[in-house]
DSSP file (Angstrom, degrees, kcal/mol; ACC not computed):
  #  RESIDUE AA STRUCTURE BP1 BP2  ACC     N-H-->O    O-->H-N    N-H-->O    O-->H-N    TCO  KAPPA ALPHA  PHI   PSI    X-CA   Y-CA   Z-CA
    1    1 A M     >        0   0    0      0, 0.0     4,-2.5     0, 0.0     5,-0.2   0.000 360.0 360.0 360.0 -43.0    2.7    5.8   22.9
    2    2 A L  H  >  +     0   0    0      1,-0.2     4,-2.7     2,-0.2     5,-0.2   0.900 360.0  52.7 -62.4 -40.2    0.7    4.3   20.0
    3    3 A T  H  > S+     0   0    0      1,-0.2     4,-1.5     2,-0.2    -1,-0.2   0.916 109.3  49.7 -60.9 -42.5   -2.1    3.2   22.3
    4    4 A L  H  > S+     0   0    0      1,-0.2     4,-1.4     2,-0.2     3,-0.2   0.930 112.5  47.1 -60.6 -46.8   -2.2    6.8   23.7
    5    5 A L  H  X S+     0   0    0     -4,-2.5     4,-3.5     1,-0.2    -2,-0.2   0.881 107.2  55.8 -65.3 -38.6   -2.4    8.2   20.2
    6    6 A S  H  < S+     0   0    0     -4,-2.7    -1,-0.2     1,-0.2    -2,-0.2   0.827 108.8  48.7 -66.6 -28.2   -5.1    5.8   19.0
    7    7 A G  H  < S+     0   0    0     -4,-1.5    -1,-0.2    -3,-0.2    -2,-0.2   0.809 119.7  37.5 -75.4 -30.0   -7.3    6.9   21.9
    8    8 A I  H >X S+     0   0    0     -4,-1.4     3,-2.0    -5,-0.1     4,-0.8   0.815  98.8  77.6 -88.6 -35.3   -6.7   10.6   21.2
    9    9 A A  H >X S+     0   0    0     -4,-3.5     4,-3.0     1,-0.3     3,-1.2   0.828  87.4  57.2 -51.0 -45.1   -6.7   10.5   17.3
   10   10 A P  H 34 S+     0   0    0      0, 0.0    -1,-0.3     0, 0.0    -2,-0.1   0.768 104.8  54.8 -60.9 -22.0  -10.5   10.2   16.9
   11   11 A H  H <4 S+     0   0    0     -3,-2.0    -2,-0.2    -4,-0.2    -3,-0.1   0.731 119.9  29.5 -81.0 -22.4  -10.9   13.5   18.8
   12   12 A F  H << S+     0   0    0     -3,-1.2     2,-0.3    -4,-0.8    -3,-0.1   0.674 123.1  43.3-108.7 -24.3   -8.6   15.4   16.5
   13   13 A F  S  < S-     0   0    0     -4,-3.0    92,-0.1    -5,-0.2    -1,-0.1  -0.869  71.6-133.6-122.6 155.1   -9.0   13.6   13.2
   14   14 A R        -     0   0    0     -2,-0.3    91,-0.1    90,-0.1    90,-0.0   0.471  43.1-134.7 -88.6   1.1  -12.1   12.5   11.5
   15   15 A M        -     0   0    0     89,-0.9     2,-0.2    -6,-0.2    89,-0.2   0.749  19.2-147.2  50.5 127.0  -10.6    9.0   10.7
   16   16 A T        -     0   0    0     87,-1.4    87,-0.2     2,-0.2    89,-0.0  -0.636  22.5-121.7-112.8 173.4  -11.2    7.8    7.2
   17   17 A D  S    S+     0   0    0     -2,-0.2    60,-3.1    85,-0.1    61,-0.3   0.323  81.1 109.0 -92.9   6.0  -11.6    4.3    5.7
   18   18 A K  E     -A   76   0A   0     85,-0.3    85,-2.2    58,-0.3     2,-0.3  -0.498  47.9-171.7 -85.3 152.6   -8.6    5.0    3.5
   19   19 A I  E     -AB  75 102A   0     56,-2.0    56,-2.5    83,-0.2     2,-0.5  -0.939  22.0-137.9-136.7 158.9   -5.2    3.3    3.9
   20   20 A V  E     -AB  74 101A   0     81,-2.6    81,-2.8    -2,-0.3     2,-0.4  -0.994  24.1-158.3-115.4 123.6   -1.7    3.6    2.5
   21   21 A V  E     -AB  73 100A   0     52,-3.0    52,-3.0    -2,-0.5     2,-0.4  -0.871   1.4-153.7-106.4 133.8   -0.2    0.2    1.8
   22   22 A L  E     +AB  72  99A   0     77,-2.7    77,-2.0    -2,-0.4     2,-0.3  -0.882  21.8 159.6-107.2 138.1    3.6   -0.2    1.6
   23   23 A S  E     -A   71   0A   0     48,-1.6    48,-4.0    -2,-0.4     2,-0.3  -0.980  24.6-142.8-151.6 146.7    5.3   -2.9   -0.4
   24   24 A T  E     -A   70   0A   0     -2,-0.3    73,-0.3    46,-0.2     2,-0.3  -0.850  11.7-162.7-113.3 151.5    8.8   -3.3   -1.9
   25   25 A C  E     -A   69   0A   0     44,-2.5    44,-2.5    -2,-0.3     3,-0.1  -0.907  25.3-127.7-129.1 157.0    9.9   -4.9   -5.1
   26   26 A A  S    S+     0   0    0     -2,-0.3     2,-0.3    42,-0.2    41,-0.1   0.782  86.7   9.0 -74.8 -28.4   13.2   -6.2   -6.4
   27   27 A N  S  > S-     0   0    0     42,-0.1     4,-2.1     1,-0.1     5,-0.1  -0.943  74.1-104.1-151.7 169.5   13.2   -4.2   -9.7
   28   28 A E  H  > S+     0   0    0     -2,-0.3     4,-2.6     1,-0.2     5,-0.2   0.848 114.0  56.3 -66.2 -37.1   11.5   -1.5  -11.7
   29   29 A V  H  > S+     0   0    0      2,-0.2     4,-2.3     1,-0.2    -1,-0.2   0.947 110.6  43.3 -63.2 -48.7    9.7   -3.9  -14.1
   30   30 A E  H  > S+     0   0    0      1,-0.2     4,-2.7     2,-0.2     5,-0.3   0.915 113.2  52.7 -63.2 -42.3    8.0   -5.8  -11.3
   31   31 A A  H  X S+     0   0    0     -4,-2.1     4,-2.5     1,-0.2    -2,-0.2   0.923 111.2  46.9 -59.2 -45.1    7.1   -2.6   -9.5
   32   32 A G  H  X S+     0   0    0     -4,-2.6     4,-2.5     2,-0.2    -1,-0.2   0.897 112.1  49.8 -64.3 -41.6    5.5   -1.2  -12.6
   33   33 A K  H  X S+     0   0    0     -4,-2.3     4,-2.4     2,-0.2    -2,-0.2   0.924 113.9  44.8 -64.0 -44.8    3.6   -4.4  -13.3
   34   34 A L  H  X S+     0   0    0     -4,-2.7     4,-2.5     2,-0.2     5,-0.2   0.917 113.3  50.7 -65.8 -42.9    2.2   -4.5   -9.8
   35   35 A A  H  X S+     0   0    0     -4,-2.5     4,-2.0    -5,-0.3     5,-0.2   0.944 113.4  44.8 -59.7 -49.2    1.3   -0.8   -9.7
   36   36 A R  H  X S+     0   0    0     -4,-2.5     4,-3.1     1,-0.2     5,-0.2   0.910 112.0  52.6 -62.9 -43.0   -0.5   -1.0  -13.0
   37   37 A L  H  X S+     0   0    0     -4,-2.4     4,-2.3     1,-0.2     6,-0.2   0.923 109.5  48.5 -59.4 -46.5   -2.4   -4.2  -12.0
   38   38 A L  H  <>S+     0   0    0     -4,-2.5     5,-2.3     1,-0.2     6,-1.5   0.887 115.5  43.9 -64.3 -38.9   -3.6   -2.7   -8.7
   39   39 A V  H ><5S+     0   0    0     -4,-2.0     3,-1.4    -5,-0.2    -2,-0.2   0.915 112.6  52.1 -72.0 -42.6   -4.9    0.4  -10.5
   40   40 A E  H 3<5S+     0   0    0     -4,-3.1    82,-0.3     1,-0.3    -2,-0.2   0.884 111.8  46.5 -59.7 -38.8   -6.4   -1.5  -13.4
   41   41 A Q  T 3<5S-     0   0    0     -4,-2.3    -1,-0.3    -5,-0.2    -2,-0.2   0.408 112.7-122.0 -84.4   3.6   -8.3   -3.8  -10.9
   42   42 A R  T < 5S+     0   0    0     -3,-1.4    78,-1.5     2,-0.2    77,-0.7   0.764  80.2 122.2  59.4  27.9   -9.4   -0.7   -8.9
   43   43 A L  S   <S+     0   0    0     -5,-2.3     2,-0.3    -6,-0.2    33,-0.3   0.612  78.8  32.6 -87.1 -15.8   -7.8   -2.0   -5.8
   44   44 A A        -     0   0    0     -6,-1.5    -2,-0.2    73,-0.2    31,-0.2  -0.997  60.9-157.8-138.1 140.7   -5.7    1.1   -5.7
   45   45 A A  S    S+     0   0    0     29,-2.4     2,-0.3     1,-0.4    30,-0.1   0.801  86.8   0.9 -81.9 -32.1   -6.5    4.7   -6.8
   46   46 A C  E     -C   74   0A   0     28,-0.8    28,-2.7     2,-0.0     2,-0.4  -0.986  59.5-162.8-155.8 142.8   -2.9    5.5   -7.2
   47   47 A V  E     -C   73   0A   0     -2,-0.3     2,-0.4    26,-0.2    26,-0.2  -0.975   9.5-157.4-132.1 120.8    0.5    3.8   -6.7
   48   48 A N  E     -C   72   0A   0     24,-2.5    24,-2.5    -2,-0.4     2,-0.6  -0.795   7.6-150.9 -91.6 137.5    3.7    5.7   -6.4
   49   49 A V  E     -C   71   0A   0     -2,-0.4    22,-0.2    22,-0.2    -2,-0.0  -0.949   8.8-165.8-110.2 115.8    6.9    3.8   -7.3
   50   50 A V  E     -C   70   0A   0     20,-3.1    20,-2.7    -2,-0.6     3,-0.4  -0.891  14.6-149.8-104.0 112.2    9.9    5.1   -5.4
   51   51 A P  E     +     0   0A   0      0, 0.0    18,-0.2     0, 0.0    17,-0.1  -0.377  62.4  20.5 -82.0 158.4   13.1    3.9   -6.9
   52   52 A G  E     +     0   0A   0      1,-0.2     2,-0.3    -2,-0.1    17,-0.2   0.782  68.4 163.2  67.1  35.1   16.4    3.1   -5.3
   53   53 A I  E     -C   68   0A   0     15,-2.4    15,-2.7    -3,-0.4     2,-0.6  -0.661  35.6-130.1 -85.1 144.7   15.6    2.6   -1.6
   54   54 A A  E     -C   67   0A   0     -2,-0.3     2,-0.4    13,-0.2    13,-0.2  -0.833  26.5-168.3 -94.0 122.4   18.1    0.9    0.6
   55   55 A S  E     -C   66   0A   0     11,-2.9    11,-2.1    -2,-0.6     2,-0.4  -0.928  10.6-172.3-115.8 136.7   16.6   -2.0    2.6
   56   56 A Y  E     +C   65   0A   0     -2,-0.4     2,-0.3     9,-0.2     9,-0.2  -0.996  24.1 147.7-124.9 130.6   18.3   -3.8    5.5
   57   57 A Y  E     -C   64   0A   0      7,-2.1     7,-3.7    -2,-0.4     2,-0.5  -0.981  47.7-106.0-159.0 162.0   16.6   -6.9    6.9
   58   58 A R  E     +C   63   0A   0     -2,-0.3     2,-0.4     5,-0.2     5,-0.2  -0.869  39.2 172.9 -97.6 128.0   17.0  -10.2    8.5
   59   59 A W  E >   -C   62   0A   0      3,-2.9     3,-1.8    -2,-0.5    -2,-0.0  -0.977  65.7 -15.8-140.5 124.3   16.3  -13.2    6.2
   60   60 A Q  T 3  S-     0   0    0     -2,-0.4     3,-0.1     1,-0.3    -1,-0.1   0.870 129.0 -50.1  50.5  44.2   16.8  -16.9    6.9
   61   61 A G  T 3  S+     0   0    0      1,-0.2     2,-0.3     0, 0.0    -1,-0.3   0.382 119.8  96.5  84.2  -2.9   19.1  -16.0    9.9
   62   62 A A  E <  S- C   0  59A   0     -3,-1.8    -3,-2.9    -5,-0.0     2,-0.6  -0.893  75.5-117.7-120.4 149.9   21.4  -13.5    8.0
   63   63 A I  E     - C   0  58A   0     -2,-0.3     2,-0.2    -5,-0.2    -5,-0.2  -0.764  42.4-177.2 -84.6 124.6   21.3   -9.8    7.8
   64   64 A E  E     - C   0  57A   0     -7,-3.7    -7,-2.1    -2,-0.6     2,-0.3  -0.718  15.8-160.1-117.6 164.5   20.8   -8.8    4.2
   65   65 A S  E     + C   0  56A   0     -2,-0.2     2,-0.3    -9,-0.2    -9,-0.2  -0.987  14.4 167.4-143.3 152.3   20.7   -5.6    2.2
   66   66 A A  E     - C   0  55A   0    -11,-2.1   -11,-2.9    -2,-0.3     2,-0.6  -0.989  37.5-117.4-158.1 154.3   19.2   -4.8   -1.2
   67   67 A T  E     + C   0  54A   0     -2,-0.3     2,-0.2   -13,-0.2   -13,-0.2  -0.895  49.5 171.1 -94.2 124.7   18.3   -1.9   -3.4
   68   68 A E  E     - C   0  53A   0    -15,-2.7   -15,-2.4    -2,-0.6     2,-0.5  -0.723  36.3-114.7-129.4 175.2   14.5   -2.0   -3.9
   69   69 A F  E     -A   25   0A   0    -44,-2.5   -44,-2.5    -2,-0.2     2,-0.5  -0.971  29.5-142.8-114.2 127.3   11.6   -0.2   -5.3
   70   70 A L  E     -AC  24  50A   0    -20,-2.7   -20,-3.1    -2,-0.5     2,-0.5  -0.787   5.1-152.4 -95.5 128.8    8.9    1.0   -2.8
   71   71 A L  E     -AC  23  49A   0    -48,-4.0   -48,-1.6    -2,-0.5     2,-0.6  -0.883   4.2-164.9 -96.1 127.7    5.2    0.9   -3.8
   72   72 A V  E     -AC  22  48A   0    -24,-2.5   -24,-2.5    -2,-0.5     2,-0.5  -0.938  17.6-168.0-112.1 104.7    3.1    3.5   -2.0
   73   73 A I  E     -AC  21  47A   0    -52,-3.0   -52,-3.0    -2,-0.6     2,-0.6  -0.833  13.9-153.5-107.4 123.8   -0.4    2.3   -2.6
   74   74 A K  E     +AC  20  46A   0    -28,-2.7   -29,-2.4    -2,-0.5   -28,-0.8  -0.862  41.3 124.0 -98.5 121.7   -3.5    4.4   -1.9
   75   75 A S  E     -A   19   0A   0    -56,-2.5   -56,-2.0    -2,-0.6     2,-0.3  -0.636  52.0 -91.1-149.7-157.0   -6.6    2.2   -1.2
   76   76 A S  E >>  -A   18   0A   0    -33,-0.3     4,-0.7   -58,-0.3     3,-0.5  -0.918  28.7-114.2-133.5 160.5   -9.3    1.5    1.4
   77   77 A R  G >4 S+     0   0    0    -60,-3.1     3,-0.9    -2,-0.3   -59,-0.1   0.883 114.7  56.3 -60.6 -39.7   -9.7   -0.8    4.3
   78   78 A T  G 34 S+     0   0    0    -61,-0.3     4,-0.3     1,-0.2    -1,-0.2   0.807 109.8  45.6 -65.8 -28.2  -12.5   -2.7    2.6
   79   79 A L  G <> S+     0   0    0     -3,-0.5     4,-2.7     1,-0.2    -1,-0.2   0.539  87.2  94.1 -89.6  -7.0  -10.3   -3.5   -0.4
   80   80 A F  H <X S+     0   0    0     -3,-0.9     4,-3.3    -4,-0.7     5,-0.3   0.889  80.0  53.2 -57.8 -44.7   -7.3   -4.5    1.7
   81   81 A P  H  > S+     0   0    0      0, 0.0     4,-2.2     0, 0.0    -1,-0.2   0.932 115.4  40.9 -57.5 -44.1   -8.0   -8.3    1.7
   82   82 A A  H  > S+     0   0    0     -4,-0.3     4,-2.3    -3,-0.2    -2,-0.2   0.899 116.1  50.2 -69.3 -40.3   -8.2   -8.4   -2.1
   83   83 A L  H  X S+     0   0    0     -4,-2.7     4,-2.5     2,-0.2    -1,-0.2   0.936 112.2  47.5 -61.9 -47.3   -5.3   -6.0   -2.6
   84   84 A S  H  X S+     0   0    0     -4,-3.3     4,-2.5    -5,-0.2    -2,-0.2   0.915 112.4  49.0 -60.9 -45.2   -3.1   -8.1   -0.2
   85   85 A A  H  X S+     0   0    0     -4,-2.2     4,-2.3    -5,-0.3    -1,-0.2   0.893 111.2  50.1 -62.7 -40.2   -4.1  -11.3   -2.0
   86   86 A T  H  X S+     0   0    0     -4,-2.3     4,-2.0     2,-0.2    -2,-0.2   0.919 110.8  49.0 -65.7 -43.8   -3.3   -9.8   -5.4
   87   87 A L  H  X S+     0   0    0     -4,-2.5     4,-1.4     1,-0.2    -2,-0.2   0.945 113.1  47.0 -59.3 -48.0    0.1   -8.6   -4.2
   88   88 A K  H  < S+     0   0    0     -4,-2.5    -2,-0.2     1,-0.2    -1,-0.2   0.885 112.5  50.2 -62.7 -38.7    0.9  -12.0   -2.8
   89   89 A E  H  < S+     0   0    0     -4,-2.3    -1,-0.2     1,-0.2    -2,-0.2   0.870 121.2  31.6 -67.5 -37.4   -0.2  -13.8   -5.9
   90   90 A H  H  < S+     0   0    0     -4,-2.0     2,-0.2    -5,-0.1    -1,-0.2   0.439  95.6 104.2-104.3  -0.8    1.7  -11.7   -8.4
   91   91 A H     <  -     0   0    0     -4,-1.4   -66,-0.1    -5,-0.2    -4,-0.0  -0.544  61.5-144.8 -86.1 147.2    4.8  -10.8   -6.3
   92   92 A S  S    S+     0   0    0     -2,-0.2     2,-0.1     3,-0.0    -1,-0.1   0.702  72.9  94.5 -82.2 -20.1    8.2  -12.5   -6.8
   93   93 A Y  S    S-     0   0    0      1,-0.1    -2,-0.1     4,-0.1   -68,-0.0  -0.460  73.6-137.5 -75.4 144.5    9.1  -12.4   -3.1
   94   94 A E  S    S+     0   0    0      1,-0.3    -1,-0.1    -2,-0.1    -3,-0.1   0.887 104.9  20.4 -63.4 -40.3    8.4  -15.5   -1.0
   95   95 A V  S    S-     0   0    0     -3,-0.0    -1,-0.3     2,-0.0     2,-0.1  -0.771  88.7-162.7-129.9  85.6    7.2  -13.1    1.8
   96   96 A P        -     0   0    0      0, 0.0     2,-0.4     0, 0.0   -71,-0.1  -0.368  26.4-107.8 -71.0 148.2    6.3   -9.8    0.2
   97   97 A E        +     0   0    0    -73,-0.3     2,-0.3    -2,-0.1   -73,-0.2  -0.624  43.7 167.9 -71.4 126.0    6.0   -6.7    2.4
   98   98 A V        +     0   0    0     -2,-0.4     2,-0.5   -75,-0.1   -75,-0.2  -0.775   7.2 162.9-142.1  93.3    2.3   -5.8    2.7
   99   99 A L  E     -B   22   0A   0    -77,-2.0   -77,-2.7    -2,-0.3     2,-0.5  -0.961  22.3-155.3-119.3 126.5    1.7   -3.2    5.4
  100  100 A A  E     -B   21   0A   0     -2,-0.5   -79,-0.2   -79,-0.2    -2,-0.0  -0.882   8.5-169.8-103.8 128.2   -1.4   -1.1    5.7
  101  101 A L  E     -B   20   0A   0    -81,-2.8   -81,-2.6    -2,-0.5     2,-0.1  -0.944  25.3-115.9-114.8 136.3   -1.3    2.3    7.5
  102  102 A P  E     -B   19   0A   0      0, 0.0     2,-0.8     0, 0.0   -83,-0.2  -0.401  13.8-136.9 -72.3 146.7   -4.4    4.2    8.3
  103  103 A V        -     0   0    0    -85,-2.2   -87,-1.4     1,-0.2   -85,-0.3  -0.912  18.1-171.2 -98.6 108.6   -5.1    7.6    6.7
  104  104 A L        -     0   0    0     -2,-0.8   -89,-0.9   -89,-0.2     2,-0.3   0.902  63.5 -24.2 -68.8 -41.4   -6.4    9.7    9.6
  105  105 A D        +     0   0    0    -91,-0.1     2,-0.3   -90,-0.1    -1,-0.2  -0.946  63.3 170.2-160.9 171.7   -7.5   12.7    7.5
  106  106 A G        -     0   0    0     -2,-0.3    -3,-0.0    -3,-0.1     3,-0.0  -0.978  48.9 -50.0-175.4 175.6   -6.8   14.3    4.2
  107  107 A S     >  -     0   0    0     -2,-0.3     4,-2.7     1,-0.1     5,-0.3  -0.428  48.9-132.4 -61.0 130.4   -7.9   17.0    1.8
  108  108 A P  H  > S+     0   0    0      0, 0.0     4,-2.1     0, 0.0     5,-0.2   0.877 105.9  51.7 -55.2 -40.0  -11.7   16.5    1.1
  109  109 A D  H  > S+     0   0    0      2,-0.2     4,-2.1     1,-0.2     5,-0.1   0.916 112.1  45.5 -64.1 -42.4  -11.1   16.7   -2.7
  110  110 A Y  H  > S+     0   0    0      2,-0.2     4,-2.7     1,-0.2    -1,-0.2   0.917 112.5  50.2 -68.1 -42.9   -8.4   14.1   -2.6
  111  111 A L  H  X S+     0   0    0     -4,-2.7     4,-2.3     2,-0.2    -1,-0.2   0.871 110.5  50.7 -63.9 -35.9  -10.4   11.7   -0.4
  112  112 A S  H  X S+     0   0    0     -4,-2.1     4,-2.4    -5,-0.3    -1,-0.2   0.908 110.3  49.5 -65.1 -42.4  -13.4   12.1   -2.7
  113  113 A W  H  X S+     0   0    0     -4,-2.1     4,-1.8     2,-0.2    -2,-0.2   0.918 109.4  52.2 -62.6 -42.9  -11.2   11.3   -5.7
  114  114 A L  H  X S+     0   0    0     -4,-2.7     4,-1.1     1,-0.2     3,-0.3   0.947 110.2  48.2 -56.9 -49.5   -9.9    8.2   -3.9
  115  115 A S  H >< S+     0   0    0     -4,-2.3     3,-0.6     1,-0.2    -1,-0.2   0.909 111.8  49.0 -58.7 -44.0  -13.4    7.0   -3.1
  116  116 A A  H 3< S+     0   0    0     -4,-2.4    -1,-0.2     1,-0.2    -2,-0.2   0.799 111.2  51.0 -66.4 -28.5  -14.5    7.5   -6.7
  117  117 A S  H 3< S+     0   0    0     -4,-1.8     2,-0.6    -3,-0.3    -1,-0.2   0.631  99.4  73.4 -85.3 -14.6  -11.4    5.7   -8.0
  118  118 A L    <<  +     0   0    0     -4,-1.1   -75,-0.1    -3,-0.6   -76,-0.1  -0.884  41.2 131.9-107.6 116.9  -11.8    2.6   -5.8
  119  119 A S        -     0   0    0    -77,-0.7   -76,-0.1    -2,-0.6    -1,-0.1   0.169  64.5-108.4-145.9  22.1  -14.6    0.1   -6.6
  120  120 A G        -     0   0    0    -78,-1.5    -1,-0.3     2,-0.0   -77,-0.1  -0.023  66.9 -22.8  74.1 176.7  -12.9   -3.2   -6.5
  121  121 A P  S    S+     0   0    0      0, 0.0     2,-0.3     0, 0.0   -79,-0.1  -0.342  76.9 141.5 -62.8 131.6  -12.1   -5.5   -9.4
  122  122 A Q        -     0   0    0    -82,-0.3     2,-0.4    -2,-0.1    -3,-0.0  -0.975  47.2-111.2-162.5 160.2  -14.2   -4.9  -12.5
  123  123 A T              0   0    0     -2,-0.3   -82,-0.0     1,-0.1   -83,-0.0  -0.780 360.0 360.0 -98.6 140.2  -13.9   -4.8  -16.3
  124  124 A E              0   0    0     -2,-0.4    -1,-0.1     0, 0.0     0, 0.0   0.414 360.0 360.0-106.4 360.0  -14.2   -1.5  -18.1
C-alpha cells in the first residue's frame, strides 16, 4: 500500500523538504532539555512535548511498558543527519527513537515560517 501511495503522492501533493521527527523521552525534564536544544541550534523550528504517552515495546527479549514523553519535532530533510546525531548524543536512552516522517504538503505560511526558522546550528 505504501508503495502505491508513494507513486501517487507526487501527483496530488507538492511534496516538501520538511519532516516531522518523532522521539520519546523518559521524563519531562529530558524532553524539555532536548526540545530547547534542538530549537536553539536551529535543527528544529518547533518541538511539541506530549506528556503521558503509554509505550509498549520489546527490549532485550522482554515486553516492556513505560509512560513516556513524545517529542514531535518539525525540521527538514537536510538537517536530519545533524538533528539525529544531536538527539543520540544528548539522549539518555541506549537506542533512542528517531523516526522521520515526510511532510507532503502544508499551509504555505506555516511552511515559509518553518524554512525561515531552520538554518542549522549557529550562534545568535
